N, C-alpha and C positions, 0 to 999 in steps of 0.2 A: 148200483147194479143196472144193467140195461135189459129191458124186456122187449121182445118182439111181439107186437100186438097183431094177432092173426086176423082180427076183424078188419082193422084199417090197413094192414100190411105195412105198418110203420114201426120204427123203433120208439120205445117209450122209456122215460127215465122217471120212475115213481118218486124218487126223493127230490127231483127237481120241480120247484113250484112253478117256474115260468116255462111251461111246455111250448108256448108260442115262440120263444127265443130258440129253443131246440129245433122246432119245425123249420124256422127261417134258416138256420145254419144248415140243416139237412137239405133244404131246397136249393140253397146256393151251391152246396157241394155237389149235388146231383146234376145241376145245370152245368157246372164246370166240367164234370166228368163226361156229360153228354157232348159238350162243346169239343172236348179233346178227342172223344171217340169219332166225332164227325171229321175232325182234321185228320186223324189217323186213317179213317176210311178213305179219304181223298188221296192220301199218300199211298195207301195200298192199291187203290185203283190205278194210279200212275205206274206203280211197280208191275202190276199185273198186265197193264197195257204194254210195257216194255218187254215183259216175258212173252207176251203173245207174238211179238215179232220173231221170237226164237222158236215158235211152234207150241208154246204152252197156251191152254185155254184161258180166257178171261173169266175170273171168278167174280161174280157180282154179289 
């Protein structure tokens, strides 16, 4: 069972003894998601710049 700890704002697995391994996996997953989001943001900015030439506003 996965528990959302409202104090630390993190996921907790009560039956997992090695919480450190879970935290490390969660950190690496989040950093990968943030990395991909940055790449997508860059792509979206290029798309919006192209749209701006057609009269659409650039969304930042």
